[in-house]
Structures are given as structure tokens and as C-alpha cells.
C-alpha positions as CSV (number, residue, x, y, z in Angstrom):
1,M,29.6,-5.7,7.9
2,S,27.0,-2.8,7.3
3,A,23.4,-4.7,8.2
4,Q,20.9,-5.4,6.2
5,L,18.6,-3.2,6.5
6,L,14.7,-3.7,5.9
7,P,13.2,-1.7,3.4
8,V,12.6,1.9,3.9
9,F,8.9,3.0,3.5
10,P,6.9,6.4,3.5
11,V,7.9,8.9,7.1
12,S,4.0,9.7,6.4
13,T,0.4,9.9,4.3
14,S,-1.3,13.2,3.0
15,A,-4.0,12.7,5.7
16,A,-1.3,12.3,8.3
17,V,-0.5,15.0,11.2
18,P,3.3,15.7,10.0
19,V,6.0,13.8,11.6
20,I,7.9,16.6,13.7
21,E,12.1,16.2,13.5
22,L,13.7,17.7,15.8
23,A,16.2,20.5,13.9
24,Q,19.5,18.8,13.3
25,T,21.7,20.8,14.4
26,D,25.5,20.0,14.9
27,R,24.5,20.9,19.0
28,L,22.0,18.0,18.5
29,R,23.8,16.0,16.7
30,A,26.9,16.1,18.9
31,L,24.8,14.7,22.0
32,H,23.8,12.8,19.7
33,T,27.6,11.3,19.2
34,Q,27.7,11.1,22.5
35,M,25.2,8.6,23.1
36,R,25.2,6.8,19.8
37,D,29.0,6.0,21.0
38,L,28.9,2.1,22.1
39,R,32.0,2.8,24.4
40,A,29.7,6.0,26.5
41,C,29.8,4.3,30.4
42,Q,26.0,4.9,31.7
43,S,26.4,8.4,33.5
44,T,27.5,9.8,30.2
45,F,24.6,8.3,27.9
46,T,22.6,9.7,30.4
47,F,23.4,12.8,31.1
48,Y,24.1,13.4,27.4
49,A,20.2,11.8,26.5
50,D,19.0,13.8,29.5
51,Q,19.9,17.0,27.2
52,V,18.0,15.2,24.1
53,I,15.0,14.4,26.2
54,R,14.5,18.1,26.9
55,L,14.9,19.3,23.3
56,L,12.5,17.1,22.6
57,L,9.6,18.2,25.8
58,E,9.7,21.3,24.8
59,Q,8.9,21.0,21.7
60,A,6.2,19.2,23.0
61,Y,4.8,21.7,25.2
62,G,5.5,23.9,22.0
63,L,2.4,22.2,20.4
64,L,0.0,22.3,23.8
65,P,-2.7,24.9,24.7
66,F,-2.5,27.9,26.2
67,Q,-4.6,30.6,27.8
68,D,-4.0,34.1,28.9
69,H,-2.9,34.2,33.5
70,L,-2.3,37.8,35.4
71,V,-0.1,37.8,37.9
72,T,1.3,39.9,40.5
73,T,4.4,41.1,40.8
74,P,6.6,42.4,43.7
75,V,6.5,45.5,43.3
76,G,3.3,45.8,42.0
77,A,2.8,45.4,38.9
78,T,0.4,43.0,36.5
79,Y,1.8,41.1,33.8
80,Q,0.2,39.3,31.3
81,G,1.3,35.4,31.2
82,K,0.8,32.2,30.0
83,K,-0.2,28.9,31.2
84,L,-2.1,25.5,30.0
85,A,-5.2,25.4,28.9
86,T,-5.7,22.7,29.8
87,P,-4.6,18.9,31.9
88,L,-1.6,17.5,30.9
89,F,-0.8,13.5,31.4
90,A,2.6,11.5,30.9
91,V,2.2,8.3,30.4
92,S,5.0,5.4,29.8
93,V,5.8,2.7,28.2
94,M,8.0,1.1,30.7
95,R,10.2,0.6,30.9
96,A,12.9,3.0,28.5
97,G,9.5,5.1,28.2
98,E,10.4,5.9,32.1
99,S,13.5,7.9,31.4
100,M,11.9,10.3,30.0
101,E,9.6,11.2,33.5
102,F,13.4,12.8,35.0
103,E,13.3,15.9,33.2
104,L,10.0,16.2,32.7
105,Q,9.1,16.1,36.5
106,R,12.3,19.4,36.6
107,I,9.7,21.1,34.1
108,N,6.8,19.9,36.4
109,R,6.2,18.0,39.3
110,D,2.5,17.6,39.7
111,I,2.4,15.9,36.0
112,P,-0.1,12.7,37.3
113,I,2.5,9.5,35.6
114,G,0.8,6.9,33.6
115,K,2.6,3.1,33.1
116,I,1.8,0.8,30.7
117,L,4.3,-2.5,29.8
118,I,4.3,-4.2,26.5
119,Q,7.0,-6.6,26.0
120,R,7.6,-7.8,22.4
121,H,8.2,-11.6,22.0
122,Q,12.1,-12.2,21.0
123,Q,11.2,-13.6,17.6
124,T,7.7,-12.2,16.3
125,K,8.1,-8.9,17.7
126,Q,4.6,-8.9,18.4
127,P,3.8,-6.8,21.5
128,H,1.7,-8.1,24.1
129,L,-0.2,-5.2,27.3
130,Y,1.1,-7.1,30.1
131,Y,-0.3,-4.5,32.1
132,S,-1.7,-0.6,32.4
133,K,-2.6,2.2,35.1
134,L,-3.3,5.1,33.9
135,P,-4.4,8.6,36.0
136,A,-8.1,9.8,36.9
137,N,-9.9,11.6,33.8
138,I,-6.9,11.1,31.6
139,A,-9.7,11.7,27.8
140,Q,-9.7,14.7,29.7
141,G,-6.2,16.2,28.7
142,Y,-3.5,16.2,26.7
143,V,-1.4,13.5,26.8
144,M,2.6,12.8,25.9
145,L,3.5,9.4,25.5
146,F,6.6,8.8,25.8
147,E,8.2,5.9,23.8
148,P,11.7,6.5,23.0
149,M,12.2,3.9,20.5
150,L,9.7,3.5,17.6
151,A,11.1,0.3,15.7
152,T,8.4,-0.8,13.9
153,G,5.4,0.9,15.8
154,G,3.9,-2.1,16.9
155,S,4.6,-1.4,20.6
156,A,3.5,2.7,20.5
157,L,0.5,1.1,18.5
158,C,-0.5,-1.0,21.7
159,A,0.1,1.7,23.7
160,L,-1.9,4.0,21.7
161,D,-5.0,1.8,21.9
162,V,-5.1,2.1,24.9
163,L,-5.7,5.2,25.3
164,L,-7.9,5.6,23.0
165,A,-9.8,2.5,25.2
166,E,-9.7,5.5,28.3
167,G,-11.6,7.6,25.7
168,V,-8.3,10.3,24.9
169,P,-8.7,12.0,21.7
170,A,-6.3,11.0,19.3
171,E,-5.5,14.3,18.8
172,Q,-4.4,14.9,21.7
173,I,-1.7,12.5,22.5
174,V,1.9,13.4,21.9
175,L,3.9,10.5,20.7
176,L,7.5,11.4,22.0
177,N,10.9,9.4,20.5
178,L,14.6,9.8,20.9
179,L,14.9,7.7,17.6
180,S,11.9,6.8,15.0
181,S,12.4,4.8,12.2
182,P,10.9,5.5,8.9
183,A,9.4,2.1,9.1
184,G,7.5,2.8,12.7
185,I,6.8,6.4,10.8
186,A,4.8,4.8,8.7
187,R,2.6,2.2,10.4
188,V,1.8,4.9,13.4
189,N,0.7,7.3,10.8
190,L,-1.0,4.8,8.6
191,Q,-3.1,3.9,11.9
192,Q,-3.4,6.9,13.7
193,P,-3.1,9.8,11.8
194,K,-3.9,12.3,14.0
195,V,-1.4,11.3,16.7
196,Q,1.3,14.1,17.0
197,I,4.7,12.3,16.8
198,I,8.2,14.5,17.7
199,T,11.4,13.0,17.4
200,S,15.1,13.8,17.6
201,S,16.3,11.6,14.0
202,I,14.9,9.8,11.8
203,E,16.7,6.6,11.4
204,Q,18.1,5.0,7.6
205,G,16.1,1.8,8.5
206,L,15.5,-1.5,10.1
207,T,17.8,-3.8,10.3
208,G,16.8,-7.6,9.9
209,Q,16.3,-8.1,14.1
210,A,14.0,-4.6,13.5
211,Y,17.3,-2.5,15.4
212,M,17.4,0.5,14.5
213,V,20.4,2.5,12.0
214,P,22.7,3.4,13.5
215,G,20.8,3.1,16.1
216,I,21.5,3.4,19.8
217,G,21.3,0.5,20.8
218,D,18.8,-1.0,23.4
219,F,17.8,2.0,24.9
220,G,16.4,0.9,28.7
221,D,19.3,-1.0,28.9
222,R,21.7,1.8,28.3
223,Y,20.4,4.2,30.4
224,F,19.4,2.5,33.8
225,G,22.7,0.0,33.8
226,T,21.9,-3.3,32.2
227,W,23.6,-3.4,28.8
228,Q,27.1,-4.9,28.1
229,A,28.8,-4.2,25.4
230,G,29.7,-5.8,22.3
231,V,25.1,-6.5,23.1
232,V,22.6,-4.9,20.7
């Protein structure tokens, strides 16, 4: 029996920053095929998920401001390169968002990482903030916000409120999602139109239980090995 979908809303409004969906290449779809397969064991799931996360991070880095930077090469020549023009921070929405830290630290080992703990009520699906710990001076740079699943958008908006309350400009926040629903994207765009969203897939919609379709199950459980086959 096919899942009953909730209504699909427009992806963005005219005033919102355009959502960036990774190019749906055969290579990306092959990675998604491995991740989405309910038979995938934890090691298989994380192996392919990490590759998609790396693609998201590279896309996010392409949005950041860089400035000229000169270095001397081993042969005594001068190379005119680039370096980040502003501090960069990362913030994970626990626990699923922590999965994206591993690939980030392969790119930048010294990046400060903050944590936000948000839990949704099982019936109402409303988010509740339990904990946040952010790097000092986070308002002075760009922030990558890690929230792998953008379903209803409630948890992402709650996390964005925490960052905005710390003085981070909305236009300096990049929200990274592996999967995003049209309804979640529309909700974030409506309330925070300056926040850039990057996703590897815009899904078909949401079930009545607010799971994305075709979906991937509970990303955090599958990534960290606490998922049981047959349980969404």
C-alpha cells in the first residue's frame, strides 16, 4: 500500500533565496540507492551517506566568501591562492546532524562546532529546545547548520531561532540537508527567506506521520546503528 502524502507546497517564494538541490546525476542517484535500501547495514549506509555529505559540504563551501592569499612554493615561486575571508562555524542539530561533522573535519580540522538538542513530540511533532552550546563569536562568521532531514521544517526553524538570537545574520547561515520535503522547504523559506538551503534531494512529500517519501527512514538511527529493519 502506498503511503498517504500530505499536501505538497511550493518549494520557494519569490522573496526567498533559491534552494540549491545537488545535480541529480547518475552518480548521486547511485549513492542514494545504496542509502535508501532498507537492507543496507550500518557500515554500508554510513559509507554512502558520507559521500553524499561530502558533496553537500563542497557545495556549501562554494557559497562562502574567499580572499586572495599568497604563499611561497618549495621552488621559491609565489602562488596567488585563496583562503576564507571570514570565520566559519558549524552547528549540529543533535543527534542526526552530528553525522555531518566527520566529513567536515576531513576538510577543516580546526572548525569550531556547536550543538543544539531539539526533540519533537511524538504525536504533535512540535519541536522543543532542550540544549544549545555555541562557539564564542559565532555571530562574526558564516555558519553551516547540519540537519540531515528537513521534513516539516519545525526543528530547523527552532535551531535557526537559536542562531539568530545569538546575532548570526540570516544571510550568513547555510542549512545543509540530505533530504528535504517541499513543505519543509516552503516553511523555512517563508519564515527565514535569507537562509540558504542546500539539499541532495527534494522528496515527493510527507506521510501522515511526517516521514518523507520515498525517504530513507530515521537517518540518525541508521547512521549510528540504532535502527531495526522493519521499523521506520
